[in-house]
C-alpha positions in Angstrom: -13.1 -37.2 6.1 -10.3 -37.4 8.6 -7.8 -36.5 5.7 -9.9 -33.4 4.9 -10.0 -32.2 8.5 -6.4 -32.9 8.9 -5.6 -30.9 5.8 -7.7 -27.9 6.9 -6.1 -28.1 10.2 -2.7 -28.1 8.8 -3.4 -25.2 6.6 -4.9 -23.2 9.4 -2.0 -23.8 11.7 0.4 -22.8 8.9 -1.5 -19.6 8.1 -1.6 -18.5 11.8 2.1 -19.3 12.1 2.8 -17.2 9.1 0.7 -14.3 10.5 2.6 -14.5 13.7 5.9 -14.4 11.9 4.8 -11.3 10.1 3.8 -9.6 13.4 7.1 -10.7 15.0 9.0 -9.0 12.0 7.0 -5.9 12.4 7.8 -5.8 16.1 11.5 -6.1 15.3 11.5 -3.3 12.7 9.6 -1.0 15.2 12.0 -1.8 17.9 14.6 -0.1 15.8 12.5 3.0 15.6 12.2 3.4 19.3 15.9 2.4 20.1 17.9 3.7 17.2 21.6 3.5 17.6 23.5 6.7 16.5 25.8 4.9 14.0 24.5 4.7 10.5 21.7 7.4 10.6 23.0 9.1 7.4 23.0 5.7 5.5 19.4 5.0 6.7 18.2 8.4 5.7 19.6 8.1 2.2 18.0 4.7 1.7 14.7 6.1 2.8 15.0 9.0 0.4 15.9 6.6 -2.4 13.0 4.3 -1.5 10.6 7.4 -1.5 11.8 8.6 -4.8 11.3 5.2 -6.5 8.0 4.3 -4.9 6.3 7.8 -4.9 8.0 10.2 -7.4 8.5 7.7 -10.2 5.0 6.3 -9.8 3.3 9.7 -10.4 3.4 9.3 -14.2 1.3 6.2 -13.9 -0.9 7.2 -10.9 -2.1 10.6 -12.2 -3.6 9.2 -15.4 -5.4 6.4 -13.5 -6.7 8.9 -11.1 -7.9 11.1 -13.9 -9.7 8.2 -15.6 -11.3 6.9 -12.4 -12.3 10.5 -11.4 -14.0 11.2 -14.7 -15.8 7.7 -14.8 -17.1 8.3 -11.2 -18.3 11.8 -11.8 -20.0 11.1 -15.1 -21.7 7.9 -13.9 -23.0 9.5 -10.6 -24.0 12.7 -12.4 -26.8 10.6 -13.9 -28.2 10.0 -10.4 -27.9 13.7 -9.3 -31.7 13.9 -9.3 -32.0 11.0 -6.8 -28.8 11.2 -4.8 -26.1 13.7 -3.8 -23.6 12.6 -6.3 -20.8 14.7 -4.8 -21.2 12.7 -1.5 -21.2 9.5 -3.4 -18.2 10.4 -5.3 -16.4 11.2 -1.9 -17.5 8.0 -0.4 -16.4 5.9 -3.4 -13.0 7.7 -4.2 -11.7 8.8 -0.7 -12.9 5.8 1.3 -12.7 2.8 -1.0 -11.1 3.4 -4.4 -8.4 5.6 -3.5 -6.7 3.4 -0.9 -7.0 0.2 -2.8 -5.9 1.5 -6.2 -2.9 3.1 -4.6 -2.1 0.0 -2.8 -2.3 -1.9 -6.0 0.0 0.4 -7.9 2.6 0.0 -4.9 2.4 -3.7 -4.9 2.9 -3.9 -8.8 5.9 -1.5 -8.8 7.6 -1.5 -5.3 6.5 -4.6 -3.5 7.6 -7.0 -6.3 10.9 -5.0 -6.6 11.6 -5.2 -2.8 11.0 -8.9 -2.9 13.2 -9.5 -5.7 16.0 -7.3 -4.3 15.8 -9.0 -0.8 15.6 -12.3 -2.3 18.8 -11.8 -4.5 20.6 -10.4 -1.4 19.5 -13.6 0.5 20.6 -16.1 -2.2 23.8 -14.2 -3.0 24.7 -14.1 0.7 24.8 -10.3 0.7 22.7 -10.2 3.8 25.3 -12.4 5.7 28.0 -10.1 4.5 26.2 -7.2 6.1 25.8 -9.1 9.3 29.6 -10.0 9.2 30.4 -6.3 8.8 28.6 -5.7 12.2 25.5 -4.2 10.7 22.0 -5.1 11.5 20.0 -6.1 8.4 16.7 -5.2 10.2 17.9 -1.6 10.7 19.8 -1.0 7.5 17.6 -3.1 5.0 14.2 -3.4 6.5 13.5 -0.2 8.4 14.3 2.2 5.6 12.1 0.4 3.1 9.3 0.4 5.7 9.5 4.1 6.3 9.9 4.9 2.6 7.1 2.8 1.3 4.7 3.7 4.0 5.4 7.4 3.6 5.2 7.1 -0.2 1.8 5.1 0.2 0.2 8.1 2.2 1.7 10.6 -0.4 0.4 8.7 -3.3 -3.2 8.3 -1.7 -3.3 12.1 -1.1 -2.4 12.8 -4.8 -4.8 10.1 -6.0 -7.7 11.7 -4.2 -7.0 15.3 -5.2 -6.3 14.4 -8.8 -9.3 12.2 -9.3 -11.8 14.7 -7.7 -10.3 18.1 -8.9 -8.9 16.7 -12.2 -11.9 14.7 -12.9 -14.2 17.6 -12.3 -12.1 19.7 -14.7 -12.1 17.2 -17.6 -15.9 16.6 -17.2 -16.6 20.4 -17.1 -14.4 20.9 -20.3 -15.6 18.1 -22.5 -19.0 17.0 -21.4 -22.3 18.8 -21.2 -23.0 17.8 -17.6 -24.3 20.4 -15.1 -21.5 20.8 -12.6 -22.8 23.9 -10.7 -21.2 24.3 -7.2 -19.7 20.8 -7.6 -16.4 21.8 -5.8 -18.4 23.5 -2.9 -20.6 20.2 -2.5 -17.3 18.2 -2.6 -15.7 20.3 0.2 -18.9 20.1 2.2 -19.2 16.4 1.7 -15.7 15.5 2.8 -15.4 15.0 6.5 -12.6 14.5 8.9 -13.5 10.8 9.4 -13.4 10.3 5.6 -9.9 11.7 5.5 -8.8 9.8 8.8 -10.0 6.5 7.6 -8.3 7.0 4.2 -5.0 7.8 6.0 -5.4 5.0 8.3 -5.9 2.6 5.4 -2.9 4.1 3.6 -0.5 3.6 6.6 -1.6 0.1 7.3 -1.4 -0.9 3.7 2.1 0.5 3.5 3.2 -1.4 6.6 1.5 -4.7 5.5 3.0 -4.5 2.0 6.5 -3.8 3.1 6.6 -6.3 5.8 5.1 -9.1 3.6 7.5 -8.3 0.8 10.5 -8.4 3.3 9.3 -11.7 4.8 8.9 -13.4 1.5 12.4 -12.0 0.3 14.0 -13.5 3.4 12.4 -16.9 2.8 14.5 -17.4 -0.4 17.7 -18.9 0.7 19.4 -21.3 -1.6 18.6 -21.0 -5.3 17.7 -18.2 -7.8 14.7 -20.2 -8.9 13.2 -19.3 -5.5 13.0 -15.7 -6.4 10.0 -15.7 -8.7 8.1 -17.8 -6.4 8.7 -15.5 -3.6 7.7 -12.6 -5.6 4.5 -14.0 -6.8 3.6 -15.2 -3.3 4.3 -11.6 -1.9 2.2 -10.0 -4.7 -0.8 -12.2 -4.1 -0.6 -12.0 -0.4 -0.2 -8.1 -0.3 -3.3 -7.8 -2.4 -5.3 -10.2 -0.4 -4.3 -8.6 2.9 -5.1 -5.2 1.6 -8.6 -6.2 0.5 -9.3 -7.8 3.9 -8.1 -4.9 5.8 -9.9 -2.5 3.6 -13.3 -4.3 4.3 -12.5 -4.6 7.9 -11.7 -0.9 8.5 -14.7 0.2 6.6 -17.0 -2.1 8.6 -15.4 -0.8 11.9 -15.7 2.9 11.1 -18.9 3.1 9.0 -21.2 0.4 10.4 
């Protein structure tokens, strides 16, 4: 019994320490936002644009078909309940509040989060980060900050695109190929969407972007000595990002809607 209690206690202390380390990394990155040095702004902006292009623009060919499929599925299934419930409101609740943020986060985790973890791990193992420090540059500013801004901005943009495509595109496809009464659907959707729905979705997207980026950067920095540490760090970062996003999604929904 004592061994079990001791094991649980050690795991709890390790988890709390890990969370505190993540918050410390967030603080260090945001300190670069509030006190930015003048040198290196062009380089930081270029890296941000590159991260935006990789995370947002290149993900659109994957995001749009997924959004269309989910939008069609939700509209078709909820249209069967149109006599009992306002299925336009149900569609908004499910897509804007819940499905949109979590599916977008999952896509960013699979594409960008793992790529960032691999990139930082290799930079750590191959001593590239040490070379950056020896050149007089701060890795937090030139490595972490651009990725945080780029991934978080891309997360917000992809979330907006996902919601628009899933609702409008799903409506268009269902109207074209299915014999489902869709009269005044767009009007009812516009009436069902509230500022709180949009605000909560954007809050989730921003927090998901920050959480995903910081977790991937932290796991990337953990790899220090061997190349074999890279896949371990990558798998840990992907699992942690998905778990954190799920917990935050539930917590935010409870805070705003219950």
